[in-house]
Backbone and ligand atoms as CSV (ligand in chain L), in Angstrom:
chain,resi,resn,atom,element,x,y,z
A,1,MET,N,N,-31.601,10.859,4.486
A,1,MET,CA,C,-30.809,9.740,4.000
A,1,MET,C,C,-30.964,8.542,4.939
A,2,SER,N,N,-31.170,7.368,4.431
A,2,SER,CA,C,-31.251,6.227,5.331
A,2,SER,C,C,-30.972,4.921,4.612
A,3,GLY,N,N,-30.390,4.002,5.358
A,3,GLY,CA,C,-30.285,2.621,4.923
A,3,GLY,C,C,-29.344,2.365,3.774
A,4,SER,N,N,-29.501,1.209,3.166
A,4,SER,CA,C,-28.522,0.757,2.189
A,4,SER,C,C,-28.712,1.399,0.824
A,5,ALA,N,N,-29.786,2.143,0.649
A,5,ALA,CA,C,-30.000,2.786,-0.639
A,5,ALA,C,C,-28.899,3.810,-0.928
A,6,SER,N,N,-28.280,4.348,0.152
A,6,SER,CA,C,-27.248,5.351,-0.032
A,6,SER,C,C,-25.845,4.743,0.013
A,7,ASP,N,N,-25.749,3.415,0.126
A,7,ASP,CA,C,-24.432,2.774,0.135
A,7,ASP,C,C,-23.916,2.630,-1.288
A,8,HIS,N,N,-22.619,2.849,-1.459
A,8,HIS,CA,C,-22.046,2.764,-2.789
A,8,HIS,C,C,-20.735,2.017,-2.752
A,9,CYS,N,N,-20.275,1.676,-3.947
A,9,CYS,CA,C,-18.978,1.052,-4.072
A,9,CYS,C,C,-17.990,2.109,-4.550
A,10,TYR,N,N,-16.832,2.176,-3.892
A,10,TYR,CA,C,-15.853,3.186,-4.241
A,10,TYR,C,C,-14.504,2.565,-4.543
A,11,LYS,N,N,-13.734,3.290,-5.332
A,11,LYS,CA,C,-12.369,2.897,-5.625
A,11,LYS,C,C,-11.480,3.552,-4.573
A,12,ALA,N,N,-10.528,2.794,-4.046
A,12,ALA,CA,C,-9.668,3.347,-2.999
A,12,ALA,C,C,-8.289,2.724,-3.080
A,13,ILE,N,N,-7.334,3.371,-2.450
A,13,ILE,CA,C,-6.000,2.778,-2.341
A,13,ILE,C,C,-5.820,2.244,-0.935
A,14,ARG,N,N,-5.477,0.963,-0.858
A,14,ARG,CA,C,-5.216,0.355,0.440
A,14,ARG,C,C,-3.711,0.393,0.696
A,15,ILE,N,N,-3.341,0.977,1.828
A,15,ILE,CA,C,-1.933,1.110,2.201
A,15,ILE,C,C,-1.655,0.205,3.388
A,16,ALA,N,N,-0.604,-0.605,3.297
A,16,ALA,CA,C,-0.242,-1.459,4.430
A,16,ALA,C,C,1.253,-1.332,4.696
A,17,ALA,N,N,1.635,-1.299,5.959
A,17,ALA,CA,C,3.046,-1.214,6.327
A,17,ALA,C,C,3.710,-2.567,6.091
A,18,LYS,N,N,4.886,-2.553,5.460
A,18,LYS,CA,C,5.603,-3.793,5.178
A,18,LYS,C,C,6.386,-4.251,6.411
A,19,GLU,N,N,6.265,-5.513,6.753
A,19,GLU,CA,C,7.049,-6.054,7.868
A,19,GLU,C,C,8.541,-6.070,7.531
A,20,SER,N,N,8.864,-6.180,6.241
A,20,SER,CA,C,10.261,-6.282,5.820
A,20,SER,C,C,11.048,-5.000,6.078
A,21,SER,N,N,10.336,-3.897,6.364
A,21,SER,CA,C,11.030,-2.625,6.581
A,21,SER,C,C,11.892,-2.662,7.852
A,22,LYS,N,N,11.532,-3.513,8.805
A,22,LYS,CA,C,12.334,-3.634,10.031
A,22,LYS,C,C,13.706,-4.222,9.731
A,23,ALA,N,N,13.705,-5.290,8.907
A,23,ALA,CA,C,14.966,-5.930,8.538
A,23,ALA,C,C,15.811,-4.974,7.699
A,24,LEU,N,N,15.148,-4.233,6.826
A,24,LEU,CA,C,15.861,-3.271,5.991
A,24,LEU,C,C,16.488,-2.176,6.853
A,25,ALA,N,N,15.791,-1.750,7.885
A,25,ALA,CA,C,16.330,-0.733,8.799
A,25,ALA,C,C,17.610,-1.230,9.466
A,26,ARG,N,N,17.638,-2.532,9.793
A,26,ARG,CA,C,18.844,-3.111,10.419
A,26,ARG,C,C,20.042,-3.057,9.490
A,27,THR,N,N,19.808,-3.313,8.201
A,27,THR,CA,C,20.926,-3.297,7.255
A,27,THR,C,C,21.353,-1.867,6.930
A,28,MET,N,N,20.422,-0.921,7.027
A,28,MET,CA,C,20.754,0.477,6.715
A,28,MET,C,C,21.549,1.130,7.839
A,29,HIS,N,N,21.184,0.814,9.084
A,29,HIS,CA,C,21.854,1.439,10.232
A,29,HIS,C,C,22.224,0.425,11.312
A,30,PRO,N,N,23.157,-0.495,10.962
A,30,PRO,CA,C,23.573,-1.501,11.959
A,30,PRO,C,C,24.308,-0.864,13.151
A,31,GLU,N,N,24.780,0.364,12.952
A,31,GLU,CA,C,25.550,1.021,14.020
A,31,GLU,C,C,24.663,1.502,15.168
A,32,ILE,N,N,23.350,1.596,14.919
A,32,ILE,CA,C,22.438,2.024,15.978
A,32,ILE,C,C,21.860,0.792,16.678
A,33,GLU,N,N,22.132,0.671,17.985
A,33,GLU,CA,C,21.687,-0.526,18.704
A,33,GLU,C,C,20.209,-0.472,19.072
A,34,ASN,N,N,19.764,0.695,19.459
A,34,ASN,CA,C,18.360,0.841,19.862
A,34,ASN,C,C,17.445,0.666,18.647
A,35,LYS,N,N,16.626,-0.387,18.695
A,35,LYS,CA,C,15.781,-0.727,17.543
A,35,LYS,C,C,14.832,0.400,17.154
A,36,ASN,N,N,14.264,1.022,18.164
A,36,ASN,CA,C,13.310,2.098,17.907
A,36,ASN,C,C,13.990,3.260,17.180
A,37,GLN,N,N,15.160,3.658,17.693
A,37,GLN,CA,C,15.897,4.763,17.055
A,37,GLN,C,C,16.375,4.372,15.657
A,38,GLN,N,N,16.793,3.112,15.525
A,38,GLN,CA,C,17.245,2.616,14.229
A,38,GLN,C,C,16.123,2.709,13.192
A,39,GLN,N,N,14.934,2.297,13.588
A,39,GLN,CA,C,13.815,2.316,12.658
A,39,GLN,C,C,13.340,3.747,12.373
A,40,MET,N,N,13.316,4.578,13.423
A,40,MET,CA,C,12.881,5.963,13.236
A,40,MET,C,C,13.731,6.668,12.189
A,41,LEU,N,N,15.050,6.456,12.255
A,41,LEU,CA,C,15.948,7.101,11.299
A,41,LEU,C,C,15.819,6.480,9.909
A,42,ALA,N,N,15.852,5.149,9.864
A,42,ALA,CA,C,15.803,4.455,8.569
A,42,ALA,C,C,14.493,4.730,7.828
A,43,TYR,N,N,13.389,4.784,8.554
A,43,TYR,CA,C,12.094,5.013,7.907
A,43,TYR,C,C,12.034,6.381,7.252
A,44,ARG,N,N,12.782,7.336,7.813
A,44,ARG,CA,C,12.805,8.666,7.206
A,44,ARG,C,C,13.589,8.667,5.894
A,45,GLU,N,N,14.548,7.734,5.784
A,45,GLU,CA,C,15.402,7.700,4.591
A,45,GLU,C,C,14.905,6.724,3.530
A,46,MET,N,N,14.049,5.823,3.933
A,46,MET,CA,C,13.596,4.751,3.055
A,46,MET,C,C,12.653,5.245,1.963
A,47,ALA,N,N,12.655,4.540,0.822
A,47,ALA,CA,C,11.704,4.852,-0.241
A,47,ALA,C,C,10.312,4.369,0.173
A,48,GLU,N,N,9.303,5.053,-0.319
A,48,GLU,CA,C,7.922,4.682,0.011
A,48,GLU,C,C,7.636,3.207,-0.266
A,49,ASP,N,N,8.164,2.728,-1.400
A,49,ASP,CA,C,7.868,1.350,-1.782
A,49,ASP,C,C,8.507,0.333,-0.851
A,50,ASP,N,N,9.538,0.757,-0.109
A,50,ASP,CA,C,10.137,-0.144,0.878
A,50,ASP,C,C,9.352,-0.135,2.189
A,51,LEU,N,N,8.571,0.907,2.370
A,51,LEU,CA,C,7.793,1.044,3.613
A,51,LEU,C,C,6.381,0.470,3.509
A,52,PHE,N,N,5.772,0.700,2.346
A,52,PHE,CA,C,4.348,0.360,2.217
A,52,PHE,C,C,4.049,-0.437,0.958
A,53,THR,N,N,3.018,-1.277,1.027
A,53,THR,CA,C,2.430,-1.828,-0.182
A,53,THR,C,C,1.214,-0.973,-0.522
A,54,LYS,N,N,1.029,-0.759,-1.809
A,54,LYS,CA,C,-0.136,0.000,-2.260
A,54,LYS,C,C,-0.962,-0.886,-3.175
A,55,GLN,N,N,-2.262,-0.820,-3.014
A,55,GLN,CA,C,-3.133,-1.696,-3.785
A,55,GLN,C,C,-4.452,-0.992,-4.084
A,56,TRP,N,N,-4.819,-0.961,-5.363
A,56,TRP,CA,C,-6.143,-0.422,-5.718
A,56,TRP,C,C,-7.200,-1.427,-5.311
A,57,VAL,N,N,-8.213,-0.966,-4.623
A,57,VAL,CA,C,-9.276,-1.865,-4.189
A,57,VAL,C,C,-10.641,-1.233,-4.429
A,58,LYS,N,N,-11.661,-2.083,-4.383
A,58,LYS,CA,C,-13.035,-1.631,-4.431
A,58,LYS,C,C,-13.580,-1.812,-3.027
A,59,VAL,N,N,-14.216,-0.809,-2.491
A,59,VAL,CA,C,-14.696,-0.931,-1.116
A,59,VAL,C,C,-16.114,-0.393,-1.016
A,60,GLU,N,N,-16.935,-1.098,-0.251
A,60,GLU,CA,C,-18.305,-0.640,-0.020
A,60,GLU,C,C,-18.366,0.130,1.281
A,61,LEU,N,N,-18.848,1.366,1.209
A,61,LEU,CA,C,-18.938,2.184,2.409
A,61,LEU,C,C,-20.340,2.735,2.558
A,62,GLY,N,N,-20.854,2.634,3.756
A,62,GLY,CA,C,-22.152,3.226,4.037
A,62,GLY,C,C,-22.003,4.718,4.213
A,63,ALA,N,N,-23.099,5.439,4.066
A,63,ALA,CA,C,-23.080,6.899,4.178
A,63,ALA,C,C,-22.546,7.351,5.532
A,64,GLU,N,N,-22.742,6.524,6.580
A,64,GLU,CA,C,-22.322,6.908,7.928
A,64,GLU,C,C,-20.804,6.887,8.100
A,65,GLU,N,N,-20.086,6.350,7.106
A,65,GLU,CA,C,-18.624,6.309,7.202
A,65,GLU,C,C,-17.992,7.631,6.787
A,66,PHE,N,N,-18.789,8.525,6.216
A,66,PHE,CA,C,-18.228,9.765,5.693
A,66,PHE,C,C,-18.367,10.918,6.678
A,67,PRO,N,N,-17.422,11.879,6.618
A,67,PRO,CA,C,-17.477,13.011,7.537
A,67,PRO,C,C,-18.778,13.785,7.381
A,68,GLY,N,N,-19.296,14.245,8.483
A,68,GLY,CA,C,-20.484,15.082,8.423
A,68,GLY,C,C,-21.787,14.327,8.299
A,69,TYR,N,N,-21.711,13.010,8.394
A,69,TYR,CA,C,-22.933,12.215,8.243
A,69,TYR,C,C,-23.918,12.516,9.366
A,70,LYS,N,N,-25.141,12.790,8.979
A,70,LYS,CA,C,-26.190,12.996,9.977
A,70,LYS,C,C,-27.273,11.952,9.767
A,71,GLY,N,N,-27.302,10.978,10.623
A,71,GLY,CA,C,-28.286,9.921,10.495
A,71,GLY,C,C,-29.549,10.273,11.239
A,72,GLU,N,N,-30.548,9.442,11.063
A,72,GLU,CA,C,-31.771,9.668,11.831
A,72,GLU,C,C,-31.446,9.396,13.295
A,73,ARG,N,N,-32.131,10.121,14.182
A,73,ARG,CA,C,-31.882,9.978,15.610
A,73,ARG,C,C,-32.500,8.676,16.101
A,74,ILE,N,N,-31.642,7.757,16.542
A,74,ILE,CA,C,-32.148,6.493,17.067
A,74,ILE,C,C,-31.991,6.503,18.580
A,75,VAL,N,N,-33.034,6.174,19.287
A,75,VAL,CA,C,-33.015,6.221,20.746
A,75,VAL,C,C,-33.349,4.854,21.315
A,76,CYS,N,N,-32.598,4.459,22.348
A,76,CYS,CA,C,-32.820,3.170,22.997
A,76,CYS,C,C,-34.190,3.147,23.675
A,77,ALA,N,N,-34.979,2.082,23.414
A,77,ALA,CA,C,-36.320,1.981,23.977
A,77,ALA,C,C,-36.285,1.714,25.473
A,78,GLU,N,N,-35.125,1.273,25.981
A,78,GLU,CA,C,-35.012,0.930,27.396
A,78,GLU,C,C,-34.515,2.124,28.231
A,79,CYS,N,N,-33.338,2.674,27.863
A,79,CYS,CA,C,-32.720,3.700,28.712
A,79,CYS,C,C,-32.841,5.112,28.127
A,80,GLY,N,N,-33.266,5.217,26.877
A,80,GLY,CA,C,-33.485,6.530,26.287
A,80,GLY,C,C,-32.254,7.224,25.749
A,81,GLU,N,N,-31.086,6.567,25.830
A,81,GLU,CA,C,-29.866,7.169,25.270
A,81,GLU,C,C,-29.902,7.136,23.750
A,82,GLY,N,N,-29.283,8.150,23.145
A,82,GLY,CA,C,-29.146,8.156,21.700
A,82,GLY,C,C,-28.130,7.111,21.277
A,83,ILE,N,N,-28.335,6.494,20.114
A,83,ILE,CA,C,-27.433,5.449,19.635
A,83,ILE,C,C,-26.799,5.895,18.328
A,84,ASN,N,N,-25.476,5.864,18.275
A,84,ASN,CA,C,-24.746,6.321,17.093
A,84,ASN,C,C,-24.330,5.174,16.185
A,85,PHE,N,N,-24.061,5.511,14.941
A,85,PHE,CA,C,-23.381,4.648,13.980
A,85,PHE,C,C,-23.983,3.259,13.843
A,86,ARG,N,N,-25.292,3.194,13.800
A,86,ARG,CA,C,-25.958,1.904,13.551
A,86,ARG,C,C,-25.575,0.825,14.554
A,87,ARG,N,N,-25.310,1.247,15.798
A,87,ARG,CA,C,-24.947,0.243,16.793
A,87,ARG,C,C,-26.178,-0.301,17.526
A,88,GLU,N,N,-27.359,0.047,17.031
A,88,GLU,CA,C,-28.555,-0.414,17.724
A,88,GLU,C,C,-28.756,-1.913,17.538
A,89,VAL,N,N,-29.439,-2.512,18.493
A,89,VAL,CA,C,-29.719,-3.943,18.458
A,89,VAL,C,C,-31.234,-4.131,18.518
A,90,LEU,N,N,-31.755,-4.966,17.634
A,90,LEU,CA,C,-33.197,-5.248,17.656
A,90,LEU,C,C,-33.473,-6.473,18.522
A,91,ARG,N,N,-34.288,-6.289,19.560
A,91,ARG,CA,C,-34.668,-7.407,20.446
A,91,ARG,C,C,-36.180,-7.416,20.615
A,92,ASP,N,N,-36.805,-8.483,20.214
A,92,ASP,CA,C,-38.255,-8.630,20.384
A,92,ASP,C,C,-39.016,-7.402,19.885
A,93,GLY,N,N,-38.596,-6.896,18.754
A,93,GLY,CA,C,-39.301,-5.773,18.155
A,93,GLY,C,C,-38.982,-4.423,18.772
A,94,ARG,N,N,-38.049,-4.363,19.752
A,94,ARG,CA,C,-37.658,-3.093,20.350
A,94,ARG,C,C,-36.238,-2.749,19.918
A,95,THR,N,N,-35.992,-1.458,19.760
A,95,THR,CA,C,-34.662,-0.999,19.398
A,95,THR,C,C,-33.905,-0.635,20.673
A,96,LEU,N,N,-32.797,-1.333,20.924
A,96,LEU,CA,C,-32.041,-1.138,22.161
A,96,LEU,C,C,-30.598,-0.753,21.885
A,97,CYS,N,N,-29.993,-0.039,22.843
A,97,CYS,CA,C,-28.556,0.178,22.765
A,97,CYS,C,C,-27.884,-1.128,23.176
A,98,ARG,N,N,-26.587,-1.246,22.915
A,98,ARG,CA,C,-25.904,-2.505,23.187
A,98,ARG,C,C,-25.930,-2.876,24.659
A,99,ALA,N,N,-25.793,-1.861,25.512
A,99,ALA,CA,C,-25.776,-2.124,26.947
A,99,ALA,C,C,-27.089,-2.756,27.381
A,100,CYS,N,N,-28.206,-2.190,26.974
A,100,CYS,CA,C,-29.521,-2.710,27.363
A,100,CYS,C,C,-29.812,-4.052,26.708
A,101,ALA,N,N,-29.151,-4.338,25.608
A,101,ALA,CA,C,-29.343,-5.609,24.924
A,101,ALA,C,C,-28.451,-6.690,25.528
A,102,GLY,N,N,-27.724,-6.345,26.609
A,102,GLY,CA,C,-26.864,-7.328,27.266
A,102,GLY,C,C,-25.473,-7.392,26.692
A,103,GLU,N,N,-25.112,-6.386,25.896
A,103,GLU,CA,C,-23.771,-6.383,25.307
A,103,GLU,C,C,-22.933,-5.246,25.877
A,104,ARG,N,N,-23.151,-4.912,27.146
A,104,ARG,CA,C,-22.395,-3.824,27.756
A,104,ARG,C,C,-20.919,-4.204,27.825
A,105,TYR,N,N,-20.053,-3.298,27.373
A,105,TYR,CA,C,-18.615,-3.590,27.332
A,105,TYR,C,C,-17.882,-2.904,28.470
A,106,TYR,N,N,-18.634,-2.200,29.352
A,106,TYR,CA,C,-17.982,-1.493,30.458
A,106,TYR,C,C,-18.760,-1.776,31.748
A,107,LYS,N,N,-18.112,-1.478,32.878
A,107,LYS,CA,C,-18.779,-1.645,34.175
A,107,LYS,C,C,-18.895,-0.297,34.857
A,108,PRO,N,N,-20.097,0.095,35.270
A,108,PRO,CA,C,-20.233,1.364,36.013
A,108,PRO,C,C,-19.424,1.279,37.304
A,109,LEU,N,N,-18.734,2.368,37.689
A,109,LEU,CA,C,-17.904,2.358,38.913
A,109,LEU,C,C,-18.708,2.833,40.097
L,1,ZN,ZN,ZN,-30.233,1.471,26.433
């Protein structure tokens, strides 16, 4: 399996937490001063529709987004490390990991 030929469009439900649930928690349990405890209790009692918005969406997902995906083994031309999840960078015709391409996000200790 490789590349965009295996990418598809899927139907999915997008779930998002409602910001308004915090205010609702205050009205449900004004007797609890600790906000965290107030929300923990209220969220258990609240209806799903008061907690989350639900929305049918169309989403494009590559094969690598699914469990068990086995991609072709890509190896950095500079350091020889294996590169996962299409994070390789093409520089001057060479395939590099992000670190070797100058995009290192960490510092060796
Ligand atoms: Zn490298």
